Every structure is written in structure tokens, then in C-alpha cells.
N, CA, C and O atoms as a CHARMM CRD file, in Angstrom:
* protein
*
  332
    1    1 MET  N    136.47500  75.48100 194.84900 PROA 1      0.00000
    2    1 MET  CA   136.48800  76.03900 196.48100 PROA 1      0.00000
    3    1 MET  C    135.65000  77.22200 196.71500 PROA 1      0.00000
    4    1 MET  O    135.75400  77.88500 197.74700 PROA 1      0.00000
    5    2 ALA  N    134.66700  77.54800 195.60300 PROA 2      0.00000
    6    2 ALA  CA   133.93600  78.52500 195.76300 PROA 2      0.00000
    7    2 ALA  C    132.46200  78.03000 196.63900 PROA 2      0.00000
    8    2 ALA  O    131.46500  78.75000 196.66600 PROA 2      0.00000
    9    3 ASN  N    132.54400  76.60300 197.37000 PROA 3      0.00000
   10    3 ASN  CA   131.84300  77.04000 198.55700 PROA 3      0.00000
   11    3 ASN  C    131.93100  76.93300 199.64600 PROA 3      0.00000
   12    3 ASN  O    131.04700  76.65000 200.45600 PROA 3      0.00000
   13    4 ILE  N    133.74400  77.28800 199.92400 PROA 4      0.00000
   14    4 ILE  CA   134.33200  77.48000 200.98400 PROA 4      0.00000
   15    4 ILE  C    134.30300  78.93000 200.89400 PROA 4      0.00000
   16    4 ILE  O    135.15000  79.24600 201.73000 PROA 4      0.00000
   17    5 ILE  N    133.87400  79.94900 200.42100 PROA 5      0.00000
   18    5 ILE  CA   133.51700  81.44900 200.88100 PROA 5      0.00000
   19    5 ILE  C    132.24300  81.51900 200.21400 PROA 5      0.00000
   20    5 ILE  O    132.00100  80.82900 199.22400 PROA 5      0.00000
   21    6 SER  N    131.57300  82.17600 200.62300 PROA 6      0.00000
   22    6 SER  CA   130.45600  82.70800 200.28000 PROA 6      0.00000
   23    6 SER  C    130.40400  84.61600 200.70400 PROA 6      0.00000
   24    6 SER  O    130.87100  85.18100 201.69300 PROA 6      0.00000
   25    7 LYS  N    129.61600  85.23000 199.46100 PROA 7      0.00000
   26    7 LYS  CA   130.06100  86.65700 199.50200 PROA 7      0.00000
   27    7 LYS  C    128.65900  87.01300 199.92500 PROA 7      0.00000
   28    7 LYS  O    127.61100  86.53400 199.49100 PROA 7      0.00000
   29    8 HSD  N    128.84400  88.06000 200.97200 PROA 8      0.00000
   30    8 HSD  CA   127.79800  88.82400 201.18400 PROA 8      0.00000
   31    8 HSD  C    127.68300  89.98600 201.71800 PROA 8      0.00000
   32    8 HSD  O    127.98000  90.02900 202.91100 PROA 8      0.00000
   33    9 LEU  N    127.23300  91.28400 201.06100 PROA 9      0.00000
   34    9 LEU  CA   127.42900  92.49100 201.17000 PROA 9      0.00000
   35    9 LEU  C    128.72500  92.71200 201.25800 PROA 9      0.00000
   36    9 LEU  O    129.16700  93.38000 202.19300 PROA 9      0.00000
   37   10 GLY  N    129.63100  92.12500 200.18400 PROA 10     0.00000
   38   10 GLY  CA   130.95500  92.66800 200.27800 PROA 10     0.00000
   39   10 GLY  C    132.14500  92.09000 201.02400 PROA 10     0.00000
   40   10 GLY  O    133.33300  92.22700 200.73300 PROA 10     0.00000
   41   11 PHE  N    131.54600  91.33200 202.16900 PROA 11     0.00000
   42   11 PHE  CA   132.41200  90.57100 202.80300 PROA 11     0.00000
   43   11 PHE  C    132.63400  88.97800 202.47700 PROA 11     0.00000
   44   11 PHE  O    131.73700  88.23700 202.07500 PROA 11     0.00000
   45   12 LYS  N    133.66000  88.68200 202.66100 PROA 12     0.00000
   46   12 LYS  CA   133.81600  86.83400 202.29700 PROA 12     0.00000
   47   12 LYS  C    133.67900  85.94600 203.76700 PROA 12     0.00000
   48   12 LYS  O    134.57300  86.18800 204.57700 PROA 12     0.00000
   49   13 LEU  N    132.96800  85.25600 204.05200 PROA 13     0.00000
   50   13 LEU  CA   132.59500  83.88500 205.05800 PROA 13     0.00000
   51   13 LEU  C    133.80000  83.10900 204.92000 PROA 13     0.00000
   52   13 LEU  O    133.90800  82.50700 203.85200 PROA 13     0.00000
   53   14 ILE  N    134.97800  82.95400 205.98300 PROA 14     0.00000
   54   14 ILE  CA   135.75000  82.04700 205.52600 PROA 14     0.00000
   55   14 ILE  C    134.76100  80.73000 206.69300 PROA 14     0.00000
   56   14 ILE  O    134.61700  81.05100 207.87300 PROA 14     0.00000
   57   15 ASP  N    134.19800  79.39900 206.21600 PROA 15     0.00000
   58   15 ASP  CA   134.13000  78.50400 207.15000 PROA 15     0.00000
   59   15 ASP  C    135.01100  77.51700 207.12600 PROA 15     0.00000
   60   15 ASP  O    135.07900  76.78800 206.13600 PROA 15     0.00000
   61   16 TRP  N    135.94600  77.31400 208.37500 PROA 16     0.00000
   62   16 TRP  CA   136.58700  76.27300 208.59800 PROA 16     0.00000
   63   16 TRP  C    136.60700  75.19800 208.50400 PROA 16     0.00000
   64   16 TRP  O    137.60900  74.51400 208.29900 PROA 16     0.00000
   65   17 LYS  N    135.14200  74.70800 208.67800 PROA 17     0.00000
   66   17 LYS  CA   134.92900  72.92200 208.82900 PROA 17     0.00000
   67   17 LYS  C    135.10900  72.77500 207.21500 PROA 17     0.00000
   68   17 LYS  O    135.63900  71.76000 206.76400 PROA 17     0.00000
   69   18 ILE  N    134.67400  73.77000 206.40100 PROA 18     0.00000
   70   18 ILE  CA   134.66400  73.57400 205.37600 PROA 18     0.00000
   71   18 ILE  C    135.72600  73.32000 204.44500 PROA 18     0.00000
   72   18 ILE  O    135.77600  72.45800 203.56800 PROA 18     0.00000
   73   19 VAL  N    136.79800  74.43500 204.85100 PROA 19     0.00000
   74   19 VAL  CA   138.13700  74.48700 204.60000 PROA 19     0.00000
   75   19 VAL  C    138.80100  72.82200 204.93200 PROA 19     0.00000
   76   19 VAL  O    139.28000  72.02100 204.12900 PROA 19     0.00000
   77   20 GLU  N    138.64000  72.71900 206.17200 PROA 20     0.00000
   78   20 GLU  CA   139.33400  71.27500 206.61900 PROA 20     0.00000
   79   20 GLU  C    138.86400  70.46200 206.09000 PROA 20     0.00000
   80   20 GLU  O    139.63500  69.51300 205.94900 PROA 20     0.00000
   81   21 GLU  N    137.41300  70.24200 205.46700 PROA 21     0.00000
   82   21 GLU  CA   136.92500  69.28900 204.68900 PROA 21     0.00000
   83   21 GLU  C    137.58900  69.13800 203.42600 PROA 21     0.00000
   84   21 GLU  O    137.97900  67.99900 203.17200 PROA 21     0.00000
   85   22 GLN  N    137.83200  70.16400 202.46200 PROA 22     0.00000
   86   22 GLN  CA   138.57800  70.07000 201.61200 PROA 22     0.00000
   87   22 GLN  C    139.88600  69.55100 201.40600 PROA 22     0.00000
   88   22 GLN  O    140.24000  68.77900 200.51600 PROA 22     0.00000
   89   23 VAL  N    140.78100  70.20400 202.59800 PROA 23     0.00000
   90   23 VAL  CA   142.09300  69.75100 202.77300 PROA 23     0.00000
   91   23 VAL  C    142.12100  68.20100 203.28000 PROA 23     0.00000
   92   23 VAL  O    143.11700  67.49500 203.12400 PROA 23     0.00000
   93   24 LYS  N    140.82500  67.71100 203.95500 PROA 24     0.00000
   94   24 LYS  CA   141.29500  66.73200 204.12800 PROA 24     0.00000
   95   24 LYS  C    141.20600  65.66000 202.88000 PROA 24     0.00000
   96   24 LYS  O    141.94700  64.68900 202.73100 PROA 24     0.00000
   97   25 LYS  N    140.32300  65.98900 202.17700 PROA 25     0.00000
   98   25 LYS  CA   139.62800  65.27100 200.90500 PROA 25     0.00000
   99   25 LYS  C    141.18500  65.31700 199.96000 PROA 25     0.00000
  100   25 LYS  O    141.45200  64.25900 199.39100 PROA 25     0.00000
  101   26 SER  N    142.23900  66.53900 199.77500 PROA 26     0.00000
  102   26 SER  CA   143.03300  66.42500 198.98000 PROA 26     0.00000
  103   26 SER  C    144.05300  65.43700 199.46200 PROA 26     0.00000
  104   26 SER  O    144.83600  64.96400 198.63900 PROA 26     0.00000
  105   27 MET  N    144.13100  64.98400 201.07800 PROA 27     0.00000
  106   27 MET  CA   145.18700  64.50100 201.17500 PROA 27     0.00000
  107   27 MET  C    144.75300  63.11600 201.38100 PROA 27     0.00000
  108   27 MET  O    145.26000  62.54300 202.34500 PROA 27     0.00000
  109   28 GLY  N    144.03800  62.56400 200.77100 PROA 28     0.00000
  110   28 GLY  CA   143.34700  60.91700 200.52200 PROA 28     0.00000
  111   28 GLY  C    143.48800  60.82500 199.19500 PROA 28     0.00000
  112   28 GLY  O    143.96600  61.71800 198.49400 PROA 28     0.00000
  113   29 THR  N    143.03100  59.61800 198.75000 PROA 29     0.00000
  114   29 THR  CA   142.56500  59.14600 197.18400 PROA 29     0.00000
  115   29 THR  C    141.47500  58.87000 197.24600 PROA 29     0.00000
  116   29 THR  O    141.10000  59.15800 198.38300 PROA 29     0.00000
  117   30 GLU  N    140.65600  58.44500 196.66000 PROA 30     0.00000
  118   30 GLU  CA   139.46500  57.74200 196.36100 PROA 30     0.00000
  119   30 GLU  C    139.60000  56.45000 196.77700 PROA 30     0.00000
  120   30 GLU  O    138.92000  56.13300 197.75300 PROA 30     0.00000
  121   31 GLU  N    140.34200  55.58000 196.25700 PROA 31     0.00000
  122   31 GLU  CA   140.43000  54.31600 196.91700 PROA 31     0.00000
  123   31 GLU  C    140.88100  54.13300 198.60400 PROA 31     0.00000
  124   31 GLU  O    140.65300  53.11600 199.25800 PROA 31     0.00000
  125   32 GLU  N    141.62300  55.46400 199.16200 PROA 32     0.00000
  126   32 GLU  CA   142.03600  55.32100 200.53900 PROA 32     0.00000
  127   32 GLU  C    141.85300  56.97400 201.19600 PROA 32     0.00000
  128   32 GLU  O    142.75500  57.77100 201.45500 PROA 32     0.00000
  129   33 PRO  N    140.42800  57.14100 201.34400 PROA 33     0.00000
  130   33 PRO  CA   140.37900  58.12700 202.10100 PROA 33     0.00000
  131   33 PRO  C    141.39800  58.83600 203.07900 PROA 33     0.00000
  132   33 PRO  O    141.75600  57.94600 203.85000 PROA 33     0.00000
  133   34 TYR  N    142.00100  59.95200 203.39800 PROA 34     0.00000
  134   34 TYR  CA   142.50000  60.13900 204.42200 PROA 34     0.00000
  135   34 TYR  C    141.49700  60.22300 205.82800 PROA 34     0.00000
  136   34 TYR  O    140.41200  60.79800 205.92100 PROA 34     0.00000
  137   35 GLU  N    142.09600  59.59900 206.68000 PROA 35     0.00000
  138   35 GLU  CA   140.94500  59.16900 207.97900 PROA 35     0.00000
  139   35 GLU  C    141.71200  59.73900 209.46200 PROA 35     0.00000
  140   35 GLU  O    141.33600  59.42700 210.59100 PROA 35     0.00000
  141   36 GLY  N    142.82100  60.60600 209.14900 PROA 36     0.00000
  142   36 GLY  CA   143.56800  61.36100 210.52200 PROA 36     0.00000
  143   36 GLY  C    143.21000  62.73500 210.47400 PROA 36     0.00000
  144   36 GLY  O    142.66900  63.41700 209.60400 PROA 36     0.00000
  145   37 LYS  N    143.68200  63.00300 211.72300 PROA 37     0.00000
  146   37 LYS  CA   143.32200  64.71500 211.75800 PROA 37     0.00000
  147   37 LYS  C    144.34800  65.42700 211.03000 PROA 37     0.00000
  148   37 LYS  O    145.54400  65.20300 210.84400 PROA 37     0.00000
  149   38 VAL  N    143.27200  66.68300 210.53400 PROA 38     0.00000
  150   38 VAL  CA   144.03700  67.56200 209.33700 PROA 38     0.00000
  151   38 VAL  C    144.92400  68.43700 210.05300 PROA 38     0.00000
  152   38 VAL  O    144.34600  68.94900 211.01200 PROA 38     0.00000
  153   39 PRO  N    146.34100  68.85500 209.90600 PROA 39     0.00000
  154   39 PRO  CA   147.03500  69.29300 210.72100 PROA 39     0.00000
  155   39 PRO  C    146.34900  71.15700 210.66900 PROA 39     0.00000
  156   39 PRO  O    145.86100  71.60600 209.63100 PROA 39     0.00000
  157   40 LEU  N    146.42400  71.74200 211.57600 PROA 40     0.00000
  158   40 LEU  CA   146.09300  73.53200 211.65100 PROA 40     0.00000
  159   40 LEU  C    146.87200  73.97000 210.59200 PROA 40     0.00000
  160   40 LEU  O    146.38400  74.75800 209.78200 PROA 40     0.00000
  161   41 ALA  N    148.34300  73.46000 210.44700 PROA 41     0.00000
  162   41 ALA  CA   148.85000  74.30400 209.32200 PROA 41     0.00000
  163   41 ALA  C    148.67300  74.36400 207.93400 PROA 41     0.00000
  164   41 ALA  O    148.92800  75.28800 207.16100 PROA 41     0.00000
  165   42 LYS  N    148.18400  73.21400 207.71600 PROA 42     0.00000
  166   42 LYS  CA   147.47600  72.74000 206.43500 PROA 42     0.00000
  167   42 LYS  C    146.10100  73.66200 206.04600 PROA 42     0.00000
  168   42 LYS  O    145.87700  74.02800 204.89200 PROA 42     0.00000
  169   43 VAL  N    145.29400  73.95000 207.09900 PROA 43     0.00000
  170   43 VAL  CA   144.14600  74.27300 206.65300 PROA 43     0.00000
  171   43 VAL  C    144.42700  75.96100 206.89400 PROA 43     0.00000
  172   43 VAL  O    143.67000  76.76100 206.34500 PROA 43     0.00000
  173   44 GLU  N    145.48900  76.41100 207.69400 PROA 44     0.00000
  174   44 GLU  CA   145.91200  77.61000 207.42400 PROA 44     0.00000
  175   44 GLU  C    146.26000  77.81200 206.16000 PROA 44     0.00000
  176   44 GLU  O    145.63700  78.67400 205.54000 PROA 44     0.00000
  177   45 GLU  N    147.18100  77.17100 205.58400 PROA 45     0.00000
  178   45 GLU  CA   148.01200  77.44200 204.27500 PROA 45     0.00000
  179   45 GLU  C    146.80700  77.42700 203.26200 PROA 45     0.00000
  180   45 GLU  O    146.82900  78.23700 202.33600 PROA 45     0.00000
  181   46 ALA  N    145.79200  76.57600 203.38600 PROA 46     0.00000
  182   46 ALA  CA   144.53500  76.67900 202.44300 PROA 46     0.00000
  183   46 ALA  C    143.83600  78.01700 202.37500 PROA 46     0.00000
  184   46 ALA  O    143.37500  78.48400 201.33300 PROA 46     0.00000
  185   47 VAL  N    143.79000  78.57900 203.51700 PROA 47     0.00000
  186   47 VAL  CA   143.01800  79.70400 203.97800 PROA 47     0.00000
  187   47 VAL  C    143.96900  80.99700 203.23200 PROA 47     0.00000
  188   47 VAL  O    143.50700  81.77700 202.40000 PROA 47     0.00000
  189   48 LEU  N    145.17100  81.00800 203.66600 PROA 48     0.00000
  190   48 LEU  CA   146.02100  81.77300 202.92100 PROA 48     0.00000
  191   48 LEU  C    146.05100  81.77900 201.62300 PROA 48     0.00000
  192   48 LEU  O    146.05100  82.85800 201.03000 PROA 48     0.00000
  193   49 ARG  N    146.08500  80.46200 200.87400 PROA 49     0.00000
  194   49 ARG  CA   146.00300  80.66500 199.48000 PROA 49     0.00000
  195   49 ARG  C    144.66000  81.39700 198.93100 PROA 49     0.00000
  196   49 ARG  O    144.83500  82.16100 197.98200 PROA 49     0.00000
  197   50 LEU  N    143.56600  81.27000 199.34300 PROA 50     0.00000
  198   50 LEU  CA   142.52900  82.07800 199.56200 PROA 50     0.00000
  199   50 LEU  C    142.65200  83.06400 199.20000 PROA 50     0.00000
  200   50 LEU  O    142.43900  83.44300 198.04800 PROA 50     0.00000
  201   51 ILE  N    143.18300  83.96700 200.48900 PROA 51     0.00000
  202   51 ILE  CA   143.22300  85.37800 200.44700 PROA 51     0.00000
  203   51 ILE  C    144.52700  85.81000 199.62600 PROA 51     0.00000
  204   51 ILE  O    144.60100  87.02000 199.41600 PROA 51     0.00000
  205   52 GLU  N    145.42700  85.12600 199.19400 PROA 52     0.00000
  206   52 GLU  CA   146.36600  85.60500 198.19300 PROA 52     0.00000
  207   52 GLU  C    145.90800  85.47300 196.63300 PROA 52     0.00000
  208   52 GLU  O    146.27700  86.26300 195.76400 PROA 52     0.00000
  209   53 LYS  N    145.14500  84.48500 196.43300 PROA 53     0.00000
  210   53 LYS  CA   144.55100  84.84700 194.87500 PROA 53     0.00000
  211   53 LYS  C    143.29900  85.61000 195.48100 PROA 53     0.00000
  212   53 LYS  O    142.41800  84.78700 195.23200 PROA 53     0.00000
  213   54 ASP  N    142.68400  86.63600 196.10200 PROA 54     0.00000
  214   54 ASP  CA   141.99300  87.80000 195.88800 PROA 54     0.00000
  215   54 ASP  C    142.90400  88.89200 195.64500 PROA 54     0.00000
  216   54 ASP  O    142.73600  89.83200 194.86800 PROA 54     0.00000
  217   55 LYS  N    144.28800  88.56500 196.70700 PROA 55     0.00000
  218   55 LYS  CA   144.97200  89.74200 196.50300 PROA 55     0.00000
  219   55 LYS  C    145.68500  89.68300 194.86700 PROA 55     0.00000
  220   55 LYS  O    145.55000  90.59200 194.04800 PROA 55     0.00000
  221   56 ARG  N    146.21900  88.80200 194.70000 PROA 56     0.00000
  222   56 ARG  CA   146.20900  88.63200 193.41000 PROA 56     0.00000
  223   56 ARG  C    145.57900  89.30400 192.11000 PROA 56     0.00000
  224   56 ARG  O    146.06400  89.99300 191.21300 PROA 56     0.00000
  225   57 SER  N    144.43200  88.87100 192.34800 PROA 57     0.00000
  226   57 SER  CA   143.37700  89.53600 191.38800 PROA 57     0.00000
  227   57 SER  C    142.66400  91.10100 191.67200 PROA 57     0.00000
  228   57 SER  O    141.66400  91.67200 191.23600 PROA 57     0.00000
  229   58 GLY  N    143.61900  91.41100 192.52800 PROA 58     0.00000
  230   58 GLY  CA   143.31900  92.80900 192.87100 PROA 58     0.00000
  231   58 GLY  C    142.05300  93.16700 193.80200 PROA 58     0.00000
  232   58 GLY  O    141.66000  94.30700 194.04700 PROA 58     0.00000
  233   59 ASN  N    141.49700  91.96800 194.26800 PROA 59     0.00000
  234   59 ASN  CA   140.26300  92.38100 194.72500 PROA 59     0.00000
  235   59 ASN  C    140.86700  92.73700 196.43100 PROA 59     0.00000
  236   59 ASN  O    141.69300  92.22600 197.18800 PROA 59     0.00000
  237   60 LYS  N    139.93600  93.88200 196.47700 PROA 60     0.00000
  238   60 LYS  CA   140.02400  94.27800 198.49900 PROA 60     0.00000
  239   60 LYS  C    138.95500  93.60800 198.99600 PROA 60     0.00000
  240   60 LYS  O    137.79400  93.76400 198.61800 PROA 60     0.00000
  241   61 VAL  N    139.38400  92.76100 199.95600 PROA 61     0.00000
  242   61 VAL  CA   138.12200  91.70200 200.64800 PROA 61     0.00000
  243   61 VAL  C    138.65300  92.04200 202.08900 PROA 61     0.00000
  244   61 VAL  O    139.77700  92.10800 202.58800 PROA 61     0.00000
  245   62 GLN  N    137.33900  92.23300 202.55500 PROA 62     0.00000
  246   62 GLN  CA   136.97400  91.99900 204.04600 PROA 62     0.00000
  247   62 GLN  C    136.70100  90.73500 204.18900 PROA 62     0.00000
  248   62 GLN  O    135.85100  90.20000 203.47700 PROA 62     0.00000
  249   63 TYR  N    137.70900  89.73800 205.58700 PROA 63     0.00000
  250   63 TYR  CA   137.07800  88.35000 205.75900 PROA 63     0.00000
  251   63 TYR  C    136.47100  88.45900 206.77500 PROA 63     0.00000
  252   63 TYR  O    136.96500  89.26500 207.56400 PROA 63     0.00000
  253   64 ILE  N    135.15000  87.73100 207.23800 PROA 64     0.00000
  254   64 ILE  CA   134.58000  87.10500 208.41800 PROA 64     0.00000
  255   64 ILE  C    134.89100  85.53400 208.35400 PROA 64     0.00000
  256   64 ILE  O    134.60200  84.67700 207.51900 PROA 64     0.00000
  257   65 PHE  N    135.60200  85.49200 209.58000 PROA 65     0.00000
  258   65 PHE  CA   135.52800  83.75000 209.84000 PROA 65     0.00000
  259   65 PHE  C    134.41800  83.46300 210.66000 PROA 65     0.00000
  260   65 PHE  O    133.91800  84.21600 211.49400 PROA 65     0.00000
  261   66 ASP  N    134.03300  82.20400 210.33300 PROA 66     0.00000
  262   66 ASP  CA   132.98100  81.83100 210.87300 PROA 66     0.00000
  263   66 ASP  C    133.37800  81.47500 213.04400 PROA 66     0.00000
  264   66 ASP  O    132.71000  81.56700 214.07400 PROA 66     0.00000
  265   67 SER  N    134.40000  81.19200 212.79000 PROA 67     0.00000
  266   67 SER  CA   135.00900  80.61700 214.16400 PROA 67     0.00000
  267   67 SER  C    136.28900  80.26600 213.97100 PROA 67     0.00000
  268   67 SER  O    136.89100  80.39400 212.90500 PROA 67     0.00000
  269   68 PHE  N    136.90900  79.64000 215.39500 PROA 68     0.00000
  270   68 PHE  CA   138.54100  79.41400 214.85300 PROA 68     0.00000
  271   68 PHE  C    138.26800  78.34500 215.73000 PROA 68     0.00000
  272   68 PHE  O    138.51700  78.43100 216.93300 PROA 68     0.00000
  273   69 PRO  N    137.65400  77.10100 215.08600 PROA 69     0.00000
  274   69 PRO  CA   137.45600  76.05000 215.83100 PROA 69     0.00000
  275   69 PRO  C    138.56500  74.85900 215.84300 PROA 69     0.00000
  276   69 PRO  O    138.47200  73.70900 216.27200 PROA 69     0.00000
  277   70 LEU  N    139.83400  75.65700 215.11200 PROA 70     0.00000
  278   70 LEU  CA   141.06500  74.44500 214.94100 PROA 70     0.00000
  279   70 LEU  C    141.85400  75.12900 216.05500 PROA 70     0.00000
  280   70 LEU  O    142.41900  74.28600 216.75100 PROA 70     0.00000
  281   71 HSD  N    142.06900  76.34500 216.43400 PROA 71     0.00000
  282   71 HSD  CA   142.97500  77.18800 217.00300 PROA 71     0.00000
  283   71 HSD  C    142.60000  77.07000 218.17300 PROA 71     0.00000
  284   71 HSD  O    141.55100  77.63000 218.49300 PROA 71     0.00000
  285   72 PRO  N    143.56100  76.09200 219.43600 PROA 72     0.00000
  286   72 PRO  CA   143.62400  76.23000 220.50200 PROA 72     0.00000
  287   72 PRO  C    143.06400  77.31100 221.54900 PROA 72     0.00000
  288   72 PRO  O    142.50000  77.00300 222.59900 PROA 72     0.00000
  289   73 THR  N    143.33100  78.78500 221.05500 PROA 73     0.00000
  290   73 THR  CA   142.65200  79.55500 221.67600 PROA 73     0.00000
  291   73 THR  C    142.20500  81.17100 220.90700 PROA 73     0.00000
  292   73 THR  O    142.28700  81.36000 219.69400 PROA 73     0.00000
  293   74 ALA  N    141.90300  81.84500 221.55100 PROA 74     0.00000
  294   74 ALA  CA   141.81800  82.70800 220.57100 PROA 74     0.00000
  295   74 ALA  C    142.40100  83.84600 220.03900 PROA 74     0.00000
  296   74 ALA  O    142.06100  84.66900 219.18900 PROA 74     0.00000
  297   75 GLU  N    143.74900  83.62300 221.03700 PROA 75     0.00000
  298   75 GLU  CA   145.14000  84.31600 220.75500 PROA 75     0.00000
  299   75 GLU  C    145.76200  83.83600 219.65000 PROA 75     0.00000
  300   75 GLU  O    146.10000  84.54600 218.70400 PROA 75     0.00000
  301   76 ASP  N    145.95300  82.51400 219.73300 PROA 76     0.00000
  302   76 ASP  CA   146.56500  81.85900 218.51700 PROA 76     0.00000
  303   76 ASP  C    145.65000  81.99600 217.19500 PROA 76     0.00000
  304   76 ASP  O    146.29100  81.96200 216.14400 PROA 76     0.00000
  305   77 PHE  N    144.46600  82.12300 217.09800 PROA 77     0.00000
  306   77 PHE  CA   143.46300  82.61500 216.21700 PROA 77     0.00000
  307   77 PHE  C    144.12100  84.00600 215.75500 PROA 77     0.00000
  308   77 PHE  O    144.38000  84.21200 214.57000 PROA 77     0.00000
  309   78 TYR  N    144.33500  84.80100 216.60900 PROA 78     0.00000
  310   78 TYR  CA   144.87900  86.13700 216.60800 PROA 78     0.00000
  311   78 TYR  C    146.08600  86.44000 215.62500 PROA 78     0.00000
  312   78 TYR  O    146.20100  87.12900 214.61100 PROA 78     0.00000
  313   79 LYS  N    147.07300  85.49600 216.48000 PROA 79     0.00000
  314   79 LYS  CA   148.61000  85.55200 215.86900 PROA 79     0.00000
  315   79 LYS  C    148.28400  85.36100 214.37000 PROA 79     0.00000
  316   79 LYS  O    148.88300  86.10500 213.59400 PROA 79     0.00000
  317   80 PHE  N    147.36800  84.41600 213.83700 PROA 80     0.00000
  318   80 PHE  CA   147.46900  83.95300 212.66800 PROA 80     0.00000
  319   80 PHE  C    146.72100  84.93700 211.87100 PROA 80     0.00000
  320   80 PHE  O    147.26000  85.19800 210.79500 PROA 80     0.00000
  321   81 THR  N    145.82600  85.43500 212.07200 PROA 81     0.00000
  322   81 THR  CA   144.91900  86.25600 211.26800 PROA 81     0.00000
  323   81 THR  C    145.61700  87.86000 211.46400 PROA 81     0.00000
  324   81 THR  O    144.96200  88.83600 211.10100 PROA 81     0.00000
  325   82 SER  N    146.99700  88.02300 212.07000 PROA 82     0.00000
  326   82 SER  CA   147.67500  89.33000 212.13700 PROA 82     0.00000
  327   82 SER  C    148.88600  89.26400 211.64800 PROA 82     0.00000
  328   82 SER  O    149.61100  90.25900 211.62100 PROA 82     0.00000
  329   83 GLU  N    149.24200  88.15100 211.22400 PROA 83     0.00000
  330   83 GLU  CA   150.58900  88.10100 210.71300 PROA 83     0.00000
  331   83 GLU  C    150.40200  88.92300 208.97300 PROA 83     0.00000
  332   83 GLU  O    151.38400  89.04900 208.24000 PROA 83     0.00000
């Protein structure tokens, strides 16, 4: 997961495409990789797990999201990040 988040000047960048790729890999097997579309909810869960991991370790982190390519609108992305 270290390649999903990169640190820069005290911030962490969350790259949605990399998170989505990691989730997709976890949904398949070596013999049969997952070929379907990754559900947005699964990608959001993965992001929330990363954030929760920082919280549990006592790290106070500010996150920068590279974009919101999986969310249909900016409003949907805002709802996810403000809950």
C-alpha cells in the first residue's frame, strides 16, 4: 500500500487510480484476474481503511485527493469526504 499514498510536505496524496488498481487485484486471483468494473464503494472502503490506519497510529494527516474520477459529480465526492 505504500505506493498508494505518497508523502509530500506533511500531506498525503491519495491517488484514486492506484487505489482502484489495488482493489481490483484483491478481487481476483493469479489464475483468474478480476476483469469487471471495481465498485466505487469498495474503493471508498479502501481509502477509509488507509485513513483509519493513520488515526489508529496517532498520525494527524491532511489528505490531498488527486481527483475524483470514480465519483459521478463533485458533490458526490464532497459527500464522501465530509462524512
